[in-house]
C-alpha positions as CSV (number, residue, x, y, z in Angstrom):
1,X,27.8,14.5,-14.5
2,X,26.2,11.2,-13.8
3,X,24.4,11.5,-10.3
4,X,24.2,8.3,-8.3
5,X,22.1,7.9,-5.3
6,X,23.0,4.7,-3.5
7,X,26.9,4.3,-3.1
8,X,28.3,1.3,-5.1
9,X,31.6,-0.8,-4.3
10,X,33.7,1.5,-6.6
11,X,32.3,4.3,-6.4
12,X,31.7,7.2,-3.7
13,X,28.1,8.7,-3.8
14,X,28.1,12.2,-4.3
15,X,26.3,13.4,-1.3
16,X,27.3,12.3,2.6
17,X,26.0,8.9,3.8
18,X,25.1,8.1,0.2
19,X,21.6,9.6,-0.1
20,X,20.1,11.3,-2.9
21,X,19.4,15.0,-2.9
22,X,15.8,14.3,-3.5
23,X,13.0,11.8,-2.7
24,X,11.8,9.5,-5.6
25,X,8.2,9.7,-5.6
26,X,5.8,7.3,-7.7
27,X,2.5,8.2,-7.4
28,X,0.6,11.0,-9.0
29,X,-2.4,12.8,-7.6
30,X,-4.9,10.6,-9.4
31,X,-3.5,7.5,-7.6
32,X,-2.8,8.8,-4.3
33,X,-6.6,9.1,-4.6
34,X,-7.3,5.8,-5.9
35,X,-4.8,4.4,-3.2
36,X,-6.6,6.3,-0.5
37,X,-10.3,4.9,-1.8
38,X,-9.0,1.4,-1.9
39,X,-7.6,1.5,1.4
40,X,-10.8,3.2,3.0
41,X,-12.6,0.6,1.5
42,X,-10.4,-2.7,2.2
43,X,-9.8,-1.6,6.3
44,X,-13.4,-0.2,6.5
45,X,-14.5,-1.5,10.4
46,X,-16.1,-0.1,13.6
47,X,-14.4,2.2,14.7
48,X,-13.1,3.1,11.0
49,X,-9.6,4.2,10.4
50,X,-9.1,8.3,11.3
51,X,-9.5,10.2,8.2
52,X,-5.7,11.6,8.9
53,X,-4.5,7.9,8.7
54,X,-5.8,7.6,5.5
55,X,-4.7,10.9,4.2
56,X,-1.1,9.9,4.9
57,X,-1.5,6.5,4.1
58,X,-1.2,7.1,0.2
59,X,2.3,8.6,1.2
60,X,3.3,5.5,3.2
61,X,2.7,3.5,-0.1
62,X,4.6,6.2,-2.4
63,X,7.7,5.6,-0.2
64,X,7.1,2.3,-0.3
65,X,7.0,1.2,-3.6
66,X,9.4,4.2,-5.0
67,X,12.6,2.1,-4.4
68,X,11.4,-0.3,-6.5
69,X,12.8,-1.2,-10.3
70,X,11.2,1.3,-13.0
71,X,9.7,-1.8,-14.3
72,X,8.1,-2.6,-11.2
73,X,6.8,0.7,-10.8
74,X,5.5,0.9,-13.8
75,X,3.4,-2.4,-13.5
76,X,1.7,-0.8,-10.3
77,X,1.0,2.2,-11.8
78,X,-0.9,0.5,-14.9
79,X,-2.6,-2.0,-12.1
80,X,-4.0,1.6,-10.5
81,X,-5.1,2.7,-13.7
82,X,-6.7,-0.3,-14.3
83,X,-8.5,-0.3,-11.0
84,X,-9.5,3.2,-11.5
85,X,-11.6,2.4,-15.0
86,X,-12.7,-1.1,-13.6
87,X,-16.0,-0.2,-12.0
88,X,-17.9,-0.3,-15.4
89,X,-17.2,-3.8,-15.8
90,X,-17.3,-5.0,-12.2
91,X,-20.3,-3.1,-10.8
92,X,-21.7,-1.7,-13.9
93,X,-21.3,1.8,-12.9
94,X,-19.9,4.5,-15.3
95,X,-17.8,6.0,-12.8
96,X,-14.1,5.8,-11.5
97,X,-13.0,4.0,-8.4
98,X,-12.5,7.1,-6.2
99,X,-15.8,8.5,-7.0
100,X,-17.6,5.8,-6.0
101,X,-19.7,5.4,-2.4
102,X,-17.9,3.6,0.3
103,X,-20.3,0.9,-0.2
104,X,-19.9,0.5,-3.9
105,X,-16.1,0.3,-3.1
106,X,-16.4,-2.5,-0.7
107,X,-18.9,-4.2,-3.0
108,X,-16.4,-4.1,-6.0
109,X,-13.7,-4.9,-3.9
110,X,-15.6,-8.2,-3.0
111,X,-16.4,-8.8,-6.6
112,X,-12.7,-8.6,-7.7
113,X,-11.7,-10.9,-4.9
114,X,-14.3,-13.7,-6.0
115,X,-13.8,-13.2,-9.7
116,X,-13.2,-15.7,-11.8
117,X,-11.1,-13.8,-14.2
118,X,-7.6,-13.8,-13.1
119,X,-6.4,-10.7,-14.2
120,X,-9.2,-9.1,-12.0
121,X,-7.9,-11.3,-9.0
122,X,-4.4,-10.3,-9.8
123,X,-5.2,-6.4,-9.9
124,X,-6.8,-6.8,-6.1
125,X,-4.1,-9.3,-4.5
126,X,-1.3,-7.2,-5.5
127,X,-2.8,-4.0,-4.2
128,X,-4.6,-6.1,-1.1
129,X,-0.7,-7.5,-0.1
130,X,1.2,-4.2,-0.4
131,X,-1.5,-2.2,1.5
132,X,-2.4,-4.9,4.2
133,X,1.1,-5.0,5.1
134,X,1.8,-1.4,5.2
135,X,-1.7,-0.6,7.0
136,X,-0.7,-2.9,10.0
137,X,2.5,-1.8,10.4
138,X,1.2,1.1,12.2
139,X,1.5,1.2,15.9
140,X,-2.1,1.9,16.5
141,X,-3.2,-1.2,14.1
142,X,-0.9,-3.5,16.1
143,X,-2.3,-2.5,19.6
144,X,-5.9,-2.9,17.9
145,X,-5.1,-6.7,16.7
146,X,-3.6,-7.5,20.2
147,X,0.4,-7.2,19.1
148,X,2.2,-7.0,22.8
149,X,5.0,-4.8,20.9
150,X,8.2,-4.9,23.0
151,X,6.8,-7.1,25.8
152,X,6.9,-10.1,23.1
153,X,11.0,-10.1,23.2
154,X,10.0,-11.2,27.5
155,X,7.5,-13.8,26.3
156,X,9.6,-15.5,23.8
157,X,12.7,-15.6,26.4
158,X,10.2,-17.0,29.0
159,X,9.4,-19.3,26.4
160,X,12.6,-20.7,25.5
161,X,13.5,-20.9,29.3
162,X,10.6,-23.2,30.0
163,X,9.8,-26.8,31.1
């Protein structure tokens, strides 16, 4: 029997509410360590993000990219594998990305951002975009950057009724 997880217009889903009886995951263990190391280097500041936040961040990324098409998921995984092998070419170290020290990872990301090779910049920007969107949606980060939260609705309502 074919199991369809999302309700379609002319077909009833096999499970109540149209949900799957499983959660799709895309990232394997090696990919999770790359995502964590990438995020730690990309979002390093004083004070650094809590370890628990970084440890759970790979799960957030996985939940974000898993509903995407098979082709897109495959492309994102290939990009992570390429980032994993790039230290030899970008910073001249014979090591995997997640094995580099934090300072070396930061330097590598800076070099990737400024690279003259479009493929290297594409690898950096693709993951920088996804990670930044997810990282700064967290309530702690929103507060840290000064986002007022629910009070913003009152601010906008007052601005519309202004002079």
